N, C-alpha and C positions, 0 to 999 in steps of 0.2 A: 567529558565523554563526547559531544559533539564533534570535538574537532577531531578525536580518536577514531570514528564513526567516517568521515570525511575521508580522512588519510585510510584506512580499511579498502572504502568504497575505490578511490582512486586506484589500488593495490589493484583491486579485483579486475576492475578496467584497462589498466596497462597489462594484465597477463590475458583479458580475453583479446586484446588488441582493436576494441572497439567501445564507444563509450556516447554517454548520453548528449544527442546534438548533431552527430555526427549524420552524413547524410546516404544515402541507398549506394551513391556509387562507391565511396569510401567505403562503406561496409563490405561490396562484391570487391574492392582492391587489396582487403585486408583478409576476407574472411574466403575469398570464392562463393562458388555456387550454392546456395542452401541446400539443403536433403530434400527438404519440402518448404513448402509458402502457401500460406492462406491471403486470399486479399477481400475486404469489407467495406466497400465506399474507400474512405482515405484511412484506412488503417493497413496494415501489412506487417504479417507476424512470419519470420523467418528461423525455420529450423536449424541449428546447427548440431554437431555432437555436441551433447554437454550442455548446449547452450541454445536460449530463445531471445529473439531479438525482435521488436515491436517497434515499428515505423509510424509516426500520422504524416500526412503531404509529405511522405519521401523524408522525414529525418529520425532520427532515433528518439523514440522518449521512454524506454525502457530497456535494459541487457539483464539476464537473468539465470544461472545455470540453471540445469535441469531437474536440479535436485532439489531445486524449491516449488516446485510442483507435483502433484500429486505421481506417486510413482507407474509407470509404463512400461510396454513392453516395446523392446526395440523394436523398427521397422523395418525388415530385410526388402530390399528396392526388389520391383516386379522384375518376374525370370532369374532373381537369385533365392530357393529354397534353402532351406536350413540344411546345416551339412549331415549326415547320418544316413542309415538304411531309412528306402522310402516311407515304410510305417512309423518309424520316428520323426523322420519330417516330417510327415503329415499329422501327428499329434502334436507337434510344435506349433504348426503354424494354426492348426485348428485352435489350439491353445491360445494363440495371440487375439483370434478372433473372440472366443468366447470370453474375452477378457475383456475387448473392448465394445460387448454388447451389453455384457453387464452395467460397465461404467456408462453406457448411454443410457440404458433403463433407470437406472439411479438419478441422471442427472436430468433427465425427463418428466420421472413422476416422483418427482420432490413433495413432501410436504407442502399443502395451501390454507390460508386462515379459515376457520369452520366459524358462521356466526350464527345463532337460533333467529329466526324469523320473528320479529314484532309489530304487533300492531302500529300500524301507520308507517311502518319501513317503504319506500318506495322501490320495489325489487323490479328489473326486468326479466321475466322468465322465457325461458328456452324450452320449445317442445318439438318433435319427440326427441327426448333425451337431450346431451351435449352434441352429441357427433353423427356422421352418419353410418351406415354401415360400410365397413371395409376399410382399405388402405393402401396406399398406394408404396410398394417397395422403394425404398431412396435409388438415386444413381450413385450408389458410394464411391464413386471413382471421381464423380463431378457435382454432386451439386454443390449447392450454398444455404445452408438453412437459414442465414440471417435474411435472404430475401423471399424467403417467404413465412417468414414469422407476421402472423396477423394479429391486432390488438382493436378486434369490433368488442371487446369487453369493456372497454374503457371509458366507452360513451355514458356509463353507468354507474352509480356510485355501486350498488348491489345487484349481483345478478343471481340467478338461480335456474334448474329447470324442475319439470315435473317430478324427473325421480328425486327429489331432494326438497319435499315440497315441506318442511320444516327449515330450513336453512336458509341461509343467503352466502355470498361468497363478495369479495371486492372487485369489483370489476378491474380497478386499475392493477391487479396483482397476476390478472389471467392473461393467458393467450391463446392461441390454437396456430397450429403448423404442420401444412398438411406433409410436410419431410420428415418428422419427426412423430407422427401418427402410429406408422408399425408398430413404434417401441410403447403406448399405450398399455399399461396394464389393466388400468380400472378405468373404464367409460361412464362409471356413473357419474365423476366428479370432473369437475374442469382440471384445466392443467396450468401447472403455475408458468407464468412470466419470466422466460432465461433472461441471463445479461449477455451482452456483447460475448464477454470471457467466453461463458457456457457454453455457447453456438457456435463460438469457433472450437472449443474444443470437440464439441460433437463432430464438425467440418474433418479435424484432425483423428478422430474416432471412426469417421467415415470412410475416409480413405486408407487408413490401416484396415480397416475389412476389405476393402476392393481390393486391394493389394495382396491382400490373405488369398484371395478366392481366386486370383489370378495364378498365384504358387501354387493351390490345390489342381486346378485345371492340369498343370504343369506335371504333376507328381500324380497324374489320373485318377485323384478320387474324383467319384462320382455319386458320393452320398448328397443329403441335404443340406443348404446353404442358411444362414441365417435369415 
């Protein structure tokens, strides 16, 4: 079975033209410039039609077909609105933006562990509440949320706020991010610490929104943006 899996992997790598261990220049020589890319420290993700290539320190560490990831709408490049009558084009782009927003909300507001507060439990309490009022609207075309993730809660084993007097939460499981706060749906609860993959996915979805907004403006849309 292991030998068969290796054969399948090698066949796929051959079909893609890129394999684990290839360098960034080799990828560009084989595939050309990517449709989009995300850089976070030594990690780089290149998006090609039907393919996502991940590199670390300039070397390919994974090659995955897009089908392996959650389905997502194709992202037309800026300046290329969807074909069809103007109303249909606006609806198509708006649908794409709304889908990206729904997926961002789902990632940012994942469930967290709730613990009953017991006598003797050392709990760091935040007040008033978890967050200040308001939120900055992200620059969807440029922001990198991996650089704004704050892990101040991880200094404590348990944390809570004056909004949750009977509960405690695991400090190591939580984060605050000023560039995802715009999508917080319940500010009476802290937010789950996102993984690097989740943050990179949000970066990608932010670009979908940013490009979609540009397309809507080109189509003369004057309604409210996300």
